[in-house]
C-alpha positions in Angstrom: 87.7 92.5 88.3 85.1 89.8 87.8 85.2 86.8 90.3 83.3 83.7 91.1 82.9 82.7 94.8 82.2 79.0 93.9 83.6 78.4 90.4 83.2 74.6 90.8 79.5 75.1 90.5 80.0 75.5 86.7 80.7 71.8 86.6 76.9 71.4 86.8 76.4 73.0 83.3 76.4 69.7 81.3 74.2 67.9 83.8 70.9 68.1 81.8 72.7 66.9 78.6 74.4 64.0 80.5 71.1 62.8 82.1 69.3 63.1 78.7 71.9 61.1 76.8 73.2 58.6 79.4 69.9 57.5 80.9 67.9 55.5 78.3 64.2 56.1 78.2 61.9 53.0 78.4 58.2 52.4 77.9 57.9 51.9 81.7 59.9 54.9 82.9 61.4 57.9 81.4 63.9 59.9 83.5 64.8 63.3 82.2 65.8 66.6 83.8 63.1 68.8 82.4 62.8 72.6 82.1 59.5 74.6 82.3 58.0 74.6 78.8 59.5 71.4 77.7 56.6 69.3 76.4 56.1 65.6 75.8 53.8 64.6 73.0 51.0 62.3 74.1 47.9 61.0 72.4 44.7 59.2 73.5 45.1 55.4 73.7 48.7 55.6 72.6 52.0 55.2 74.4 53.7 58.4 75.3 56.1 59.3 72.5 59.9 59.2 73.2 61.0 62.7 74.3 63.5 64.6 72.3 67.0 64.4 73.6 67.9 68.0 72.7 67.1 70.8 75.0 65.7 73.9 73.4 67.5 77.3 73.6 65.3 78.9 76.3 65.8 75.9 78.6 69.5 75.9 78.0 69.7 79.6 78.8 67.7 79.2 82.0 69.9 76.4 83.2 73.0 78.5 82.3 71.8 81.5 84.3 70.9 79.3 87.3 74.3 77.7 87.5 76.1 81.1 87.1 74.0 82.5 89.9 74.9 79.5 92.1 78.6 80.1 91.4 78.4 83.5 93.2 79.6 86.1 90.6 80.9 89.3 92.1 82.8 92.4 91.0 85.9 93.5 92.9 86.7 97.2 92.7 90.1 98.8 92.9 91.9 98.3 96.2 91.5 101.0 98.8 94.3 101.6 101.4 93.0 101.8 105.0 94.8 103.4 107.9 96.6 101.0 110.2 94.8 100.0 113.3 96.4 102.5 115.7 96.0 103.5 119.2 94.1 106.0 121.2 96.5 108.6 122.5 95.5 111.5 124.8 98.0 114.4 125.1 97.7 116.3 128.4 99.7 119.6 128.2 100.4 121.8 131.2 99.4 125.5 130.8 100.4 126.7 134.2 102.2 130.0 134.7 105.7 128.4 135.0 105.5 127.2 131.4 106.4 130.8 130.4 109.9 130.4 131.8 112.5 130.8 129.1 115.0 128.1 129.9 114.7 125.9 126.8 117.4 126.4 124.2 115.9 126.5 120.7 117.5 127.7 117.5 120.3 129.5 119.2 118.3 131.3 121.9 116.3 130.6 125.0 112.5 130.3 124.6 109.7 129.5 127.0 108.8 125.9 127.7 105.3 126.0 126.1 106.8 127.2 122.7 109.2 124.3 122.7 106.5 121.8 123.6 104.3 123.2 120.7 107.1 123.0 118.2 108.2 119.5 119.0 104.8 118.0 119.9 103.4 119.3 116.5 105.9 117.1 114.6 105.0 114.2 116.9 101.3 114.6 116.1 101.8 114.7 112.4 103.6 111.3 112.5 100.7 109.6 114.4 99.1 108.4 111.2 96.6 105.6 112.0 96.2 106.7 115.7 93.4 108.7 117.2 94.6 111.6 119.2 93.0 113.9 121.8 94.2 117.0 123.5 93.7 118.0 127.2 94.9 121.3 128.5 95.2 121.7 132.2 96.0 124.5 134.7 93.7 125.2 137.7 91.6 122.4 136.2 91.6 120.2 133.1 89.8 121.0 129.9 89.2 118.8 126.9 90.3 120.8 123.9 90.0 118.1 121.3 88.3 114.7 121.7 89.9 111.6 120.3 90.0 111.9 116.5 92.0 110.9 113.4 92.0 114.5 112.3 95.6 115.1 113.3 95.7 118.6 111.6 93.0 119.8 113.9 94.7 118.5 117.0 98.0 120.2 116.0 96.1 123.5 115.3 94.4 123.5 118.7 97.7 122.9 120.4 99.3 125.8 118.6 96.4 128.1 119.7 96.8 127.1 123.4 97.8 130.0 125.6 99.1 130.3 129.2 96.3 131.1 131.6 93.6 129.6 129.4 92.6 127.3 132.2 94.3 129.0 135.1 97.9 129.3 136.2 98.2 126.4 138.7 98.8 122.7 138.0 96.0 120.1 138.3 97.8 116.9 137.3 95.2 114.7 139.0 92.3 116.4 137.1 94.2 115.9 133.8 94.5 112.2 134.4 90.9 111.9 135.6 89.5 113.6 132.6 91.6 111.3 130.3 90.2 108.3 132.0 86.7 109.6 131.5 87.2 110.3 127.8 88.9 106.9 127.2 86.0 105.2 129.0 83.6 106.5 126.3 85.5 104.6 123.6 85.6 100.9 122.8 88.5 98.8 124.1 91.7 99.7 122.4 95.4 100.4 123.2 94.9 103.5 125.4 97.8 105.8 126.1 98.2 109.1 128.0 101.2 111.3 127.5 101.3 113.9 130.2 103.6 116.9 129.9 104.2 119.2 132.9 106.9 121.3 134.5 105.6 121.3 138.0 103.7 119.5 140.7 100.1 119.1 141.6 98.9 122.3 143.2 95.2 122.5 142.2 92.2 120.5 141.1 89.5 118.3 142.6 91.3 115.0 142.2 94.6 114.0 143.7 97.2 112.3 141.5 97.1 109.2 143.6 93.3 109.0 143.2 93.5 109.5 139.5 96.2 106.9 139.3 93.8 104.3 140.7 91.2 105.1 138.1 93.7 104.9 135.3 95.1 101.6 136.4 91.6 100.1 136.7 90.8 101.2 133.1 94.1 99.8 131.8 95.4 103.2 130.6 99.2 103.4 130.1 100.7 106.8 131.2 103.9 108.3 129.9 104.9 111.3 132.0 107.3 114.0 130.7 108.9 116.5 133.0 109.6 119.7 131.0 112.2 122.3 132.1 115.9 122.8 132.7 117.7 122.6 136.1 117.6 126.4 136.6 119.7 127.5 133.6 118.3 130.0 131.1 117.4 133.6 130.9 114.1 135.1 131.9 111.0 134.3 133.8 107.8 136.4 133.6 107.0 135.2 137.1 110.5 135.6 138.6 112.0 138.8 139.8 115.4 138.3 138.2 116.4 134.9 136.9 115.3 131.4 136.9 113.9 129.9 140.1 115.0 126.4 139.1 113.0 123.3 138.4 110.0 122.4 140.6 109.0 119.2 138.9 107.6 116.5 141.2 109.6 113.7 139.6 108.8 111.2 142.3 105.1 111.5 141.6 105.5 111.4 137.8 107.8 108.4 138.0 105.3 106.6 140.3 102.3 107.3 138.0 104.3 106.0 135.0 105.6 102.9 136.6 102.2 101.9 138.2 100.5 102.1 134.8 103.2 100.3 132.7 104.5 103.5 131.2 107.7 105.4 131.6 109.0 108.8 132.9 111.1 111.1 130.8 112.9 114.3 131.6 113.1 116.9 128.8 115.7 119.6 129.6 116.0 121.0 126.1 114.6 120.6 122.6 116.9 117.7 121.7 115.9 115.9 124.8 112.2 116.3 124.0 112.7 115.1 120.5 114.5 112.0 121.8 111.6 111.3 124.1 109.1 111.1 121.2 111.5 108.9 119.3 111.7 106.6 122.3 107.9 106.6 122.5 107.8 105.3 118.9 109.9 102.4 120.0 107.8 101.6 123.1 104.5 102.0 121.2 105.2 101.0 117.6 102.7 101.3 114.8 101.9 98.3 112.6 104.1 98.5 109.5 101.8 96.5 107.2 99.3 98.6 105.2 95.7 97.3 105.2 93.8 97.2 102.0 90.2 96.8 101.2 88.6 95.9 97.9 84.9 96.8 97.7 82.9 93.8 96.6 79.6 93.9 94.7 77.6 90.7 94.6 76.1 90.0 91.2 74.3 86.7 91.7 70.9 88.4 91.3 71.6 89.4 87.7 71.6 85.9 86.2 68.9 84.9 88.6 66.6 87.6 87.3 67.5 86.7 83.7 66.5 83.1 84.5 63.2 84.2 86.0 62.5 86.4 82.9 63.3 83.5 80.5 61.1 81.1 82.6 58.3 83.6 82.4 58.8 83.8 78.6 58.7 80.0 78.4 55.4 79.8 80.3 54.0 82.6 78.1 55.1 80.7 74.9 53.5 77.5 76.2 50.2 79.3 76.9 50.1 80.8 73.5 50.6 77.5 71.8 47.8 75.9 73.8 45.5 78.7 72.8 46.4 78.2 69.2 45.6 74.5 69.2 42.4 74.8 71.3 39.3 73.9 69.2 36.7 76.5 68.6 
């Protein structure tokens, strides 16, 4: 769509005609808005002849082009929808050995905790349109699997490929928080959120949870902690000799971390509970509903300006030719 930035500039179009017709010329003074190439006839010992009140075609076109260029013509392309300004969300998933415990009811049977986290968290990731997501996996230490990105499909795929023992079988909660702080710190200021899912307590790593909490609080990172696992119900544990050994989640530490950073602690005992947690997170950290649109703008002021320059050059050339013709031999 064609658009003028300053359409009122077009009011200047009749200015030369108004000056030429409303201001009378006298023998003492002649006031006229003149264009290059407009000549006044003069003779030796004679008064200067009264100038014509009409402006020639080239002069008119030059003035038209200059006024159009001043009005700021531009072309607006079709609107482009932009993603909403979202948040930076880092997901920290526990891959310790206890995540193999099959105490989570899913589709009529008990499955291991990691499988449930993958299934439910994948749906959560897909719905994060407009956000930048990152993935940290932690066991004996913490490992950045996916840096912050808007490529949600890649984040989901990397989560599905995560396996128990990939980074050890212990639980380094402090290292997971510390690594998140480090990765957030490399990004510009934004709404920064860490969602930490674990089924145990800190048993490894170089950074204690309390020390990592101080770093996160200083950087303004909000932490939501999720304790995954039932209260000892279920079927089979690869690391138990017969049945379930019960929950070993350090809820006090997880609650403390969440409350000190302005987040919240959730307990997920089954699939339904985990799904409700993500729905609650949507309420606590809503995404802007309004879509943002952008219309590419191409400024065209230089087009009439170049045309005016070409016409002015043509006027000067025409004047030079006429002078050559009348020059005596």
